[in-house]
VOGU-3710 file (C-alpha; in Angstrom, 3 decimals, decimal comma):
1> mkvsivgtgy> 132,953/103,066/300,550  130,049/103,528/298,320  126,995/104,312/300,589  123,361/104,791/299,061  121,070/106,787/301,381  117,156/106,506/300,752  115,515/109,175/301,796  115,980/112,800/301,736  114,041/114,053/304,513  116,309/115,100/308,313
11> vglvsaacfa> 117,775/111,939/308,814  118,598/110,977/305,648  119,827/114,731/304,459  122,001/115,054/307,225  123,509/111,559/307,263  123,967/111,840/303,592  126,291/114,736/303,900  127,906/113,525/307,129  129,271/110,187/305,516  130,206/112,345/302,239
21> elgatvtcvd> 132,134/114,817/304,730  133,868/112,049/306,066  135,351/110,372/302,656  132,507/107,944/301,392  131,076/108,566/298,378  127,328/109,328/299,162  124,044/108,679/296,418  121,461/109,948/297,939  117,659/109,211/296,411  114,438/110,255/296,687
31> tdaqkinrlv> 111,558/109,528/294,600  110,440/113,085/294,616  111,877/114,560/291,507  110,924/118,188/292,280  112,904/117,828/295,806  116,051/116,620/294,358  116,288/118,745/291,451  116,189/121,478/294,303  119,085/119,906/296,333  120,879/119,760/292,973
41> ygsipiyepg> 120,672/123,516/292,850  121,327/124,301/296,596  118,041/124,525/297,847  117,937/122,556/301,234  114,484/122,005/302,077  115,110/121,735/306,431  116,676/124,696/308,258  119,599/122,757/310,102  122,767/124,887/311,535  126,117/124,097/309,101
51> leamvmrnvn> 123,906/121,921/306,939  123,798/123,678/303,778  127,400/124,368/303,596  128,016/121,019/304,270  125,873/119,654/301,271  127,527/122,182/298,860  130,878/121,615/299,495  130,235/118,157/298,803  127,788/118,369/296,057  131,037/120,475/294,619
61> dkrlvfssnl> 133,808/118,051/295,564  131,793/115,186/293,841  131,237/112,814/297,077  127,550/113,456/297,109  125,051/113,199/294,610  121,512/113,299/294,671  119,140/110,952/292,330  115,086/110,497/291,586  116,131/107,189/289,987  116,155/104,699/292,936
71> sdgfvgqdyv> 117,429/101,983/290,714  121,118/104,439/291,429  120,369/103,981/295,112  120,842/100,247/295,038  123,002/99,146/291,891  127,153/98,598/293,093  126,709/100,100/296,550  128,215/99,125/299,505  125,878/99,880/301,952  122,069/101,071/301,464
81> vcaldtqlds> 120,579/102,642/304,361  117,062/103,556/304,419  116,556/106,648/306,475  112,689/107,573/305,190  110,844/109,514/307,807  108,278/107,615/308,697  104,459/108,570/309,764  101,557/106,906/311,766  98,673/105,700/309,698  95,081/106,171/310,469
91> dgatdlkpie> 94,875/103,593/313,143  97,814/105,383/315,258  100,857/102,560/313,790  103,609/103,183/311,779  103,091/102,978/308,087  106,142/100,575/306,977  104,522/100,689/303,676  107,176/103,147/301,784  109,883/101,048/303,956  109,053/97,259/302,587
101> evaqmfgayv> 108,753/99,161/299,224  112,609/99,892/299,698  113,174/96,625/300,963  111,245/94,797/297,848  113,744/97,227/295,294  116,521/96,376/297,036  115,983/92,590/296,693  115,309/93,647/292,540  118,333/95,455/292,196  121,214/94,454/294,845
111> ngaaifviks> 123,871/92,043/292,920  126,749/91,889/294,875  127,517/91,470/298,780  125,805/94,364/300,489  124,094/95,240/303,647  120,693/97,065/303,792  120,862/99,111/307,098  117,056/100,248/308,405  118,103/103,682/310,271  114,219/104,900/310,094
121> tvpvgtaqrv> 112,334/104,488/313,457  110,480/100,995/313,357  108,524/98,680/315,064  110,470/95,848/317,000  110,584/93,728/314,650  110,554/95,266/311,636  114,236/94,186/310,474  113,728/90,734/310,834  110,165/91,382/308,106  112,237/93,353/306,033
131> rsiisdeiar> 115,160/90,261/305,497  112,265/88,319/304,652  110,727/90,716/301,775  114,106/90,982/300,134  115,264/87,374/300,795  111,704/86,422/298,881  112,501/89,225/295,710  115,937/87,947/295,576  114,554/84,114/295,394  111,844/85,436/292,880
141> rgvavdfeia> 114,718/86,469/290,672  116,762/83,029/290,630  120,036/84,715/292,154  122,632/84,275/294,398  122,954/87,235/296,590  124,747/87,727/299,585  123,213/90,231/301,842  123,071/91,154/305,292  120,392/93,471/307,247  121,677/95,843/310,286
151> snpdfltegn> 119,163/98,365/312,414  121,255/101,448/313,069  118,452/103,835/314,556  119,715/107,589/314,563  119,991/109,729/317,940  119,713/112,905/315,795  118,316/116,065/317,630  117,082/118,909/315,342  119,446/122,040/315,587  122,196/119,744/316,947
161> aikdfmkpdr> 122,300/117,159/314,189  125,555/117,631/312,728  127,535/117,471/315,539  125,591/114,525/316,847  126,516/112,616/313,887  130,236/113,545/313,674  130,531/113,007/317,940  127,847/110,637/318,921  127,386/109,690/322,889  126,611/106,213/321,488
171> ivigveserg> 126,489/104,348/317,805  123,744/101,342/318,338  124,210/98,572/315,970  121,783/95,576/315,567  122,838/92,721/313,409  122,530/89,098/312,784  125,898/87,748/311,693  129,540/88,309/312,591  129,758/89,553/309,077  127,232/92,622/309,666
181> relmfrmyrt> 128,759/93,207/312,390  132,101/93,605/310,835  130,875/95,800/307,855  129,074/98,161/310,420  132,234/98,878/312,012  133,353/99,581/308,769  130,789/101,793/308,025  131,670/103,972/311,507  135,292/103,401/311,248  135,988/107,324/310,890
191> illrgnrqii> 134,032/108,413/313,424  135,661/105,816/315,972  138,806/107,018/314,922  138,347/110,143/316,429  137,660/109,310/319,804  136,766/107,001/321,977  132,711/106,636/320,931  130,598/103,736/322,663  129,225/101,602/320,570  126,910/99,082/321,693
201> ttdtrtaemi> 126,232/96,283/319,687  123,173/93,916/319,581  120,498/91,857/317,960  118,235/94,137/315,834  114,944/93,721/317,678  117,053/95,387/320,593  118,301/98,191/318,841  114,840/99,024/316,981  113,785/98,947/321,163  117,031/101,094/322,291
211> kyaatsmlat> 115,371/103,959/320,017  111,964/103,855/321,472  113,134/103,282/325,025  115,716/106,215/324,854  112,726/108,653/323,614  110,210/107,696/325,985  112,663/107,998/328,625  113,501/111,836/327,443  109,791/112,713/327,148  108,881/110,998/330,672
221> rvsfmneian> 111,513/113,677/332,185  109,686/116,566/330,157  106,481/115,536/331,213  107,270/115,009/334,644  108,394/118,007/335,306  105,629/120,295/333,526  103,731/118,043/336,346  106,326/119,234/339,041  105,875/122,864/337,898  102,290/123,255/337,831
231> lceivgadvn> 102,058/121,582/341,277  104,368/124,151/342,358  102,590/126,688/341,340  99,796/125,679/342,982  101,252/124,814/346,497  103,354/128,219/346,473  107,166/126,603/345,570  109,527/127,857/343,238  110,010/124,963/340,346  113,552/126,755/339,215
241> vvrqgvgtds> 115,249/126,321/342,775  113,301/122,592/342,951  114,487/121,882/339,219  118,177/122,402/340,430  117,763/120,331/343,706  116,665/117,380/341,914  119,276/118,067/338,607  122,209/118,153/340,923  121,277/114,706/342,085  124,196/112,086/340,671
251> rigpkyiypg> 121,464/109,359/340,095  119,286/112,075/338,075  121,044/114,806/336,439  120,022/118,640/334,779  118,845/117,558/331,294  115,568/117,752/330,042  113,689/118,629/333,130  113,423/122,109/332,151  109,520/123,365/332,652  107,760/124,875/329,821
261> cgyggtlfpq> 104,652/124,719/327,797  104,892/121,612/326,262  107,359/119,178/323,786  106,694/118,660/320,086  108,882/117,926/316,827  108,214/114,509/315,099  110,707/112,170/317,511  108,680/112,365/320,900  104,987/112,735/320,011  105,252/109,993/317,839
271> dikdlikiaq> 107,383/107,499/319,216  105,226/107,773/322,310  102,578/107,294/320,530  104,353/104,530/318,698  105,114/102,483/321,578  101,904/102,758/323,318  100,721/101,130/319,904  103,344/98,590/319,754  102,239/97,493/323,559  98,691/97,090/322,590
281> gndfdmevlk> 99,560/95,028/319,863  101,119/92,736/322,268  98,308/92,915/324,984  100,803/95,117/326,954  99,068/98,500/328,902  102,213/101,250/328,929  100,437/103,264/331,282  103,294/105,688/332,342  103,376/106,534/328,910  100,128/107,405/328,354
291> avdnvntrqk> 100,130/109,759/331,385  103,247/111,375/329,539  101,345/111,660/326,432  98,464/113,113/328,160  100,146/115,189/329,849  102,042/116,790/327,118  98,447/117,375/325,557  97,519/119,180/328,865  100,601/121,080/328,906  100,021/122,751/325,298
301> rilfdklseh> 97,153/125,015/326,841  99,416/126,251/329,710  99,916/129,377/328,179  96,168/130,006/326,462  95,085/129,810/330,275  97,270/131,608/331,813  96,467/134,228/329,225  92,926/133,481/329,623  93,320/133,914/333,835  95,086/137,346/332,941
311> yggeladkvv> 92,234/138,575/331,546  89,295/137,327/333,212  88,042/135,048/330,323  87,588/138,216/328,737  89,994/137,352/325,400  88,156/138,653/322,361  89,464/141,174/320,318  92,690/141,217/322,593  96,092/141,582/320,138  98,739/139,080/321,000
321> avwglsfkpe> 102,266/138,621/320,140  103,434/134,878/319,537  107,638/134,677/319,855  108,738/131,426/318,812  106,696/128,900/316,485  109,255/126,106/315,661  109,051/123,562/318,397  112,741/124,251/319,648  115,510/126,611/319,024  117,664/126,019/316,166
331> tgdmsnspai> 115,396/124,411/313,578  112,163/125,550/311,465  110,434/122,398/312,057  106,902/123,384/313,530  105,635/119,892/314,036  103,958/119,294/317,079  105,047/122,520/318,378  102,922/124,088/321,300  102,660/127,037/318,849  100,153/125,195/316,824
341> dtldqllaag> 97,521/124,492/319,646  98,675/128,104/321,384  97,527/129,949/317,874  94,540/127,761/317,403  93,353/128,501/320,923  94,023/132,186/320,691  91,712/132,084/317,020  89,288/130,406/318,043  88,796/132,908/321,321  88,819/135,835/318,856
351> cevrvydpva> 92,166/137,319/319,464  94,324/139,077/316,962  97,399/137,575/316,622  100,705/138,415/315,780  103,809/136,215/315,160  107,611/136,074/314,868  109,797/133,359/314,295  113,428/133,531/312,894  113,313/130,797/310,625  109,453/129,468/310,397
361> mntakrrwgn> 107,683/132,306/309,176  106,770/130,342/305,402  105,228/127,651/307,770  103,285/130,011/309,538  102,072/132,221/306,900  101,006/128,551/304,915  99,128/127,175/307,727  97,767/130,148/309,383  96,016/133,275/306,575  94,367/134,987/309,755
371> vycasnmyda> 97,472/136,456/311,253  100,198/138,968/310,915  103,663/137,799/310,101  105,914/140,174/311,562  109,020/141,113/310,615  110,742/141,125/313,786  109,951/140,484/317,594  109,200/144,243/318,065  106,732/144,144/315,211  104,822/141,392/316,221
381> argadavllv> 104,444/143,067/319,811  103,181/146,286/318,626  99,601/147,198/320,134  99,863/143,717/321,755  97,481/143,232/325,096  100,173/140,347/325,737  103,778/138,193/324,716  103,554/135,064/324,619  107,147/133,514/324,369  107,018/129,890/322,692
391> tewrqfmlpa> 110,282/128,940/321,768  113,068/129,679/323,636  115,257/131,214/320,437  118,579/133,213/321,458  117,306/136,378/319,911  114,519/136,523/322,556  116,557/136,048/325,512  117,760/139,888/326,073  114,840/142,312/324,927  115,015/146,007/325,391
401> wdelravmrt> 112,602/146,159/327,626  111,775/150,005/327,447  111,452/149,249/323,479  109,228/146,449/323,697  107,106/148,244/326,177  106,906/151,170/324,239  105,295/149,581/321,209  102,564/147,282/323,579  99,418/148,145/324,083  99,273/146,479/327,528
411> pviidgrnvy> 102,885/145,245/328,958  102,343/141,725/329,877  104,942/139,096/329,519  104,039/135,351/329,643  107,041/132,801/329,279  106,451/130,065/328,539  109,670/128,769/328,828  111,207/130,523/332,055  114,081/132,410/330,328  113,229/135,659/331,796
421> drreveaegf> 114,432/137,028/335,297  110,454/138,079/337,265  112,238/141,008/339,398  113,863/142,414/336,273  110,972/141,738/334,281  108,189/143,162/336,681  110,929/146,342/337,419  110,285/147,116/334,051  106,481/147,515/334,211  105,027/144,159/333,009
431> syhcigy> 102,852/141,838/334,525  104,862/138,647/334,664  103,764/134,858/333,929  105,497/132,075/333,971  105,392/128,411/334,418  105,684/126,751/337,982  106,374/130,111/340,323
//
């Protein structure tokens, strides 16, 4: 089985490596020649546990090749998978021009039976729009090509992407014919043979909508629990116990109801804004999702607000350590991370900021020239008037409290992920602030 992956971003690179691991011959193409050259020599542009070893193993076994020549991704392939990372344009809508260009090239180069698979997150109706572009290009060539179109949204989570691909909760396939369905089942045959994986087959519009609906539901749970946490602080309730009481309800479950300082990444923020924009384009107002987005924007101020309240608004010249920069553990991605808002607010208030993250330090150095990038968590806390925990990396879970207290100027902990025990931290001589109690 010959598979071409167009795009070497997060979804594209993980998908390419995993398909190769499953035995397919994979060509991964990208117009960025420098990026392709780095990949050929083993430089992986993203941090994902296990990905680098998988890429190199399959490159060495010649099941995975990288190319900056886009025609390599279209000629003689059984499957062409468009996995470009989508961006919002200046109007807040998904910029489909890169995907449309790939579709046009597919139509220009495809010379046999093949299926064009859209794995990128795209607005409802994009697959049909892409089919029209491909058909027009084939007609312009004056040839007869038997192609299929499919929508196959990804549900990868950063830090757990390889497992999500190899052992998915479900595989969603949107097709327009029985032949398309058969081709997509063949594409995932190896995964389906490994266990009882739920595969959902539908039309392309419904498949596109499933991705947005799933993302929106998860983001809604996060924002809802953050609202509950903020109310718990006001009324004197303990949000950790509230969360347990809610999560043990079999109708709800425990996932994505942990209070914190807001969600980040590209998936939640972009998909929420995109779906709101799609609704507006159809004269429909997504009031719940607007509230989800607004709550998250407000929640990203909560660590700064707690610090400011602790010091009575007098933050000028305070030294503040920030633990964690990525939007979640096990990734170096800082896209829309609460850390960005927090650091910008601290710097604007005149604070001296010291940061540490196990993976994202290079990104921090490029983004902020006026912060101290520490060598470890204790170096970051040296001379600090407060430590703000933003990302719950395992390295931060069990600090040596005596060592931490010895290097800090003022022992204050502001826990943005509720990972510490208040009684333990206060017994060690710290002032402790968290979310929701």
